[in-house]
C-alpha positions as CSV (number, residue, x, y, z in Angstrom):
1,M,-15.4,27.9,162.9
2,S,-15.1,30.9,161.0
3,V,-16.5,32.8,163.4
4,I,-13.6,32.0,165.8
5,Y,-11.0,33.2,163.2
6,L,-13.0,36.5,162.6
7,L,-13.1,37.1,166.6
8,I,-9.6,36.4,166.9
9,S,-8.2,38.6,164.3
10,V,-10.9,41.4,165.7
11,S,-9.5,40.9,169.1
12,I,-5.8,41.4,167.6
13,F,-6.7,44.3,166.0
14,V,-8.2,46.0,169.0
15,A,-5.2,44.7,171.1
16,I,-2.9,46.5,168.5
17,V,-4.9,49.5,168.3
18,F,-4.6,49.9,172.5
19,F,-1.0,49.5,172.7
20,I,-0.4,52.3,170.1
21,A,-2.6,54.3,172.1
22,F,-0.5,53.7,174.8
23,I,2.7,54.1,173.1
24,M,1.8,57.6,172.2
25,A,0.7,58.5,175.6
26,V,3.8,57.3,177.1
27,K,5.9,59.3,174.6
28,K,3.8,62.5,175.1
29,G,4.9,62.3,178.9
30,Q,1.6,61.3,180.2
31,Y,3.1,58.8,182.8
32,D,6.3,61.0,183.8
33,D,5.4,62.1,187.2
34,D,7.1,59.9,189.5
35,Y,7.1,62.1,192.6
36,T,3.1,63.2,192.9
37,P,1.7,59.8,193.8
38,S,3.8,58.8,196.3
39,V,3.4,61.9,198.2
40,R,-0.6,62.3,197.6
41,M,-1.3,60.4,200.5
42,L,0.3,62.7,202.8
43,F,-1.8,66.0,202.0
44,D,-5.3,66.2,203.2
45,D,-8.2,66.4,200.6
46,E,-10.3,68.4,202.7
47,I,-10.8,72.2,202.9
48,K,-10.5,72.9,206.2
49,T,-12.8,76.2,207.0
50,K,-13.7,77.7,210.1
51,P,-16.8,76.4,212.0
52,K,-19.9,79.1,212.0
53,Q,-20.8,80.8,215.0
54,I,-24.1,80.4,216.2
55,K,-25.9,83.4,217.2
56,T,-27.6,83.2,220.6
57,T,-30.2,85.4,222.0
58,P,-29.9,86.9,225.5
59,E,-32.2,85.3,228.1
60,K,-34.8,87.6,229.3
61,K,-35.1,88.1,233.3
62,V,-38.8,87.5,234.4
């Protein structure tokens, strides 16, 4: 039974640490960008390049 008390107290401690880390991230402005996620799907992720030209040799006449 004492193991359950230990596990509960450790899990509460870890939860508090993660909650404090989340609050610090919010205060630093990490989650302030509201515009980019809504527009991100409209932009192409691929870089478009020109297709390579295949060099052909002239055919020899017989």
